[in-house]
C-alpha positions as CSV (number, residue, x, y, z in Angstrom):
1,M,-26.4,76.9,-75.4
2,S,-24.7,76.8,-72.0
3,Q,-22.1,79.4,-70.9
4,F,-19.3,77.4,-72.5
5,R,-17.7,78.9,-75.6
6,F,-15.8,77.3,-78.4
7,D,-12.4,78.6,-79.5
8,E,-12.0,80.2,-82.9
9,Q,-10.8,77.6,-85.5
10,K,-8.0,77.5,-88.0
11,A,-8.5,76.3,-91.5
12,T,-6.6,73.0,-91.3
13,S,-8.6,69.7,-91.0
14,L,-11.7,71.8,-90.1
15,R,-14.4,69.2,-89.9
16,H,-12.2,66.8,-87.9
17,K,-11.1,69.6,-85.5
18,I,-14.6,70.9,-85.0
19,T,-15.9,67.4,-84.3
20,E,-13.1,66.7,-81.8
21,D,-13.7,70.0,-80.0
22,I,-17.4,69.4,-79.6
23,R,-16.8,65.8,-78.5
24,R,-14.2,66.9,-76.0
25,A,-16.5,69.6,-74.6
26,I,-19.2,66.9,-74.0
27,F,-16.8,64.4,-72.4
28,Q,-15.3,67.1,-70.1
29,G,-18.8,68.1,-68.9
30,K,-18.7,71.6,-70.5
31,L,-21.7,70.6,-72.5
32,N,-24.2,68.6,-70.5
33,P,-27.0,66.2,-71.5
34,G,-30.0,68.1,-72.8
35,D,-27.9,71.2,-73.7
36,R,-28.8,72.7,-77.0
37,L,-26.2,73.2,-79.8
38,R,-27.0,76.0,-82.2
39,E,-25.2,75.7,-85.5
40,V,-25.1,79.4,-86.1
41,E,-23.8,80.2,-82.6
42,I,-21.0,77.6,-82.8
43,S,-19.9,78.8,-86.3
44,K,-19.7,82.4,-85.0
45,Q,-17.7,81.3,-81.9
46,M,-15.3,79.2,-83.9
47,G,-15.0,81.8,-86.8
48,V,-16.0,79.2,-89.4
49,S,-18.8,78.7,-91.9
50,R,-21.8,76.7,-90.9
51,G,-21.0,73.8,-93.4
52,P,-18.2,72.1,-91.4
53,V,-20.1,72.6,-88.2
54,R,-23.1,70.9,-89.7
55,E,-20.9,68.0,-90.8
56,A,-19.4,67.7,-87.4
57,I,-22.9,67.6,-85.8
58,R,-24.0,64.9,-88.1
59,M,-20.9,62.8,-87.3
60,L,-21.5,63.2,-83.6
61,E,-25.1,62.1,-84.1
62,Q,-23.8,58.9,-85.7
63,E,-21.5,58.5,-82.7
64,G,-24.6,58.7,-80.4
65,L,-23.4,61.8,-78.6
66,L,-25.9,64.3,-80.1
67,V,-29.6,64.0,-80.9
68,S,-31.4,65.9,-83.6
69,L,-35.2,65.5,-83.9
70,P,-37.2,66.8,-86.8
71,Y,-38.2,70.5,-86.3
72,K,-36.3,70.6,-83.0
73,E,-32.8,71.7,-82.1
74,T,-29.8,69.5,-81.6
75,T,-29.1,68.5,-78.0
76,V,-26.4,66.5,-76.2
77,A,-27.6,63.0,-75.8
78,E,-29.0,61.7,-72.5
79,I,-28.0,58.2,-71.5
80,S,-29.5,56.3,-68.5
81,G,-27.7,53.8,-66.4
82,E,-30.4,51.2,-67.3
83,E,-29.6,51.7,-71.0
84,V,-25.9,51.2,-70.3
85,R,-26.4,48.1,-68.1
86,D,-29.1,46.3,-70.0
87,V,-28.6,47.3,-73.7
88,L,-25.2,48.9,-74.5
89,N,-22.8,46.8,-72.4
90,P,-24.2,43.5,-73.7
91,I,-24.1,44.7,-77.3
92,R,-20.6,46.0,-76.9
93,L,-19.5,42.7,-75.5
94,I,-21.0,40.7,-78.4
95,I,-19.3,43.0,-80.9
96,E,-15.9,43.0,-79.3
97,N,-15.9,39.2,-78.7
98,Y,-16.7,38.7,-82.4
99,A,-14.1,41.2,-83.5
100,I,-11.3,39.7,-81.4
101,R,-11.9,36.3,-82.8
102,K,-11.8,37.7,-86.3
103,A,-8.7,39.7,-85.5
104,L,-6.6,36.9,-83.8
105,P,-5.1,35.6,-87.1
106,N,-3.9,39.2,-87.8
107,I,-2.2,39.7,-84.5
108,G,1.6,39.2,-84.4
109,E,4.4,40.6,-82.4
110,R,4.1,44.0,-84.1
111,E,0.4,44.3,-83.2
112,L,1.1,43.2,-79.6
113,E,3.7,45.9,-79.2
114,R,1.2,48.4,-80.5
115,L,-1.4,47.3,-78.0
116,A,1.3,47.4,-75.2
117,S,2.0,51.0,-76.1
118,F,-1.6,51.9,-75.4
119,V,-1.4,50.2,-72.0
120,L,1.8,52.1,-71.3
121,D,0.1,55.4,-72.2
122,M,-2.7,54.6,-69.8
123,K,-0.2,53.9,-67.0
124,D,1.6,57.2,-67.8
125,G,-1.8,58.9,-67.6
126,A,-2.5,57.4,-64.2
127,E,0.9,58.5,-62.9
128,Q,0.1,62.1,-64.2
129,N,-3.5,61.9,-62.9
130,N,-4.5,62.7,-66.4
131,L,-7.9,61.1,-67.1
132,D,-8.1,62.5,-70.6
133,K,-4.9,60.7,-71.6
134,I,-6.1,57.4,-70.1
135,V,-9.5,57.6,-71.9
136,E,-7.8,58.4,-75.2
137,A,-5.5,55.4,-74.8
138,D,-8.4,53.2,-73.7
139,L,-10.3,54.2,-76.9
140,A,-7.2,53.6,-79.0
141,F,-6.7,50.1,-77.6
142,H,-10.2,48.9,-78.4
143,E,-10.3,50.7,-81.8
144,Y,-7.1,49.1,-82.8
145,V,-8.4,45.6,-81.9
146,L,-11.6,46.3,-83.9
147,G,-9.5,47.6,-86.8
148,L,-7.5,44.3,-86.9
149,A,-10.8,42.5,-87.5
150,D,-10.9,44.4,-90.9
151,M,-14.6,45.0,-90.7
152,P,-15.3,48.8,-91.0
153,G,-19.0,48.5,-90.5
154,L,-18.4,46.7,-87.2
155,L,-16.1,49.5,-86.1
156,S,-18.7,52.3,-86.8
157,T,-21.4,50.4,-84.9
158,W,-19.0,49.9,-81.9
159,T,-18.0,53.5,-81.9
160,S,-21.5,54.8,-81.3
161,I,-22.1,52.3,-78.5
162,Y,-18.7,52.9,-76.8
163,N,-19.2,56.7,-76.9
164,R,-22.6,56.5,-75.2
165,I,-21.2,54.3,-72.5
166,H,-18.3,56.6,-72.0
167,L,-20.5,59.6,-71.9
168,H,-22.7,58.1,-69.1
169,F,-19.7,57.4,-66.9
170,M,-18.1,60.8,-67.5
171,I,-21.4,62.5,-66.6
172,Q,-21.8,60.4,-63.4
173,G,-18.2,61.2,-62.5
174,K,-17.8,57.5,-61.4
175,A,-15.8,56.2,-64.3
176,Y,-12.8,55.2,-62.3
177,E,-12.2,55.3,-58.6
178,D,-8.5,54.4,-59.0
179,L,-6.9,55.6,-62.3
180,N,-4.5,52.6,-62.2
181,D,-7.4,50.2,-62.5
182,L,-7.9,50.9,-66.1
183,W,-4.4,50.2,-67.3
184,R,-4.2,47.0,-65.2
185,E,-7.5,45.8,-66.8
186,H,-6.1,46.3,-70.2
187,D,-2.8,44.6,-69.2
188,K,-5.0,41.6,-68.5
189,L,-6.7,41.9,-71.9
190,L,-3.3,42.1,-73.5
191,L,-2.1,39.0,-71.6
192,A,-5.1,37.1,-72.8
193,I,-4.5,38.1,-76.4
194,R,-0.8,37.0,-76.1
195,Q,-2.0,33.6,-74.9
196,G,-4.2,33.4,-78.1
197,D,-7.0,31.2,-76.6
198,P,-10.4,32.6,-77.8
199,D,-12.2,31.3,-74.7
200,T,-9.7,32.9,-72.3
201,I,-9.9,36.2,-74.3
202,E,-13.7,36.1,-74.1
203,Q,-13.7,35.6,-70.3
204,A,-11.2,38.5,-69.9
205,W,-13.4,40.7,-72.1
206,A,-16.5,39.8,-70.1
207,E,-14.8,40.7,-66.8
208,H,-13.5,44.0,-68.2
209,I,-16.8,45.2,-69.6
210,G,-18.5,44.0,-66.5
211,T,-16.5,46.6,-64.5
212,Y,-18.4,49.3,-66.3
213,R,-21.2,49.4,-63.7
214,T,-23.8,52.1,-63.8
215,A,-24.5,54.5,-61.0
216,E,-27.9,52.9,-60.5
217,A,-26.5,49.4,-60.3
């Protein structure tokens, strides 16, 4: 593994906490693409048994952040700009457009207020120059919309795609040139949802996902 070390863990919500800590280390660049993750070493650093570490690794494999090949060690996934541009972004757009159409009948004033709270969190994050807070609110916004479609299988597929796209941009360090751009984009998405016209929403989503350009593009 790299020189990065994990903190010792407490007993509460162990698998979830371990998963979150490894995911955060990847997104913050403390673990880089191709870095090996050794189950025994992680369990020793965290002060936990190997079982919950193994479960966390499997979950992160499903999210597309880790790769485990037969008879080989687990490594942090490597994602190319070409994969993001030509494969992941188009699939993500199809999934989200489908989900929002399914979700529209379930969106009332309460749901709109919840979405607005995520946008506000992004704005606060921009004012604080806190990229982690912005990214968490970004993820929460889209996850909430997917959840309103009431299709759990769709959400799990989307999560793996979103995480791989996010990992690419965090690695490249070019996710956002102006931290205010992200909350403004989501404010436009929220406005489109308020209007309730599926075609307007689809156009807004296409423009939003189109801003996720790769470093090679």
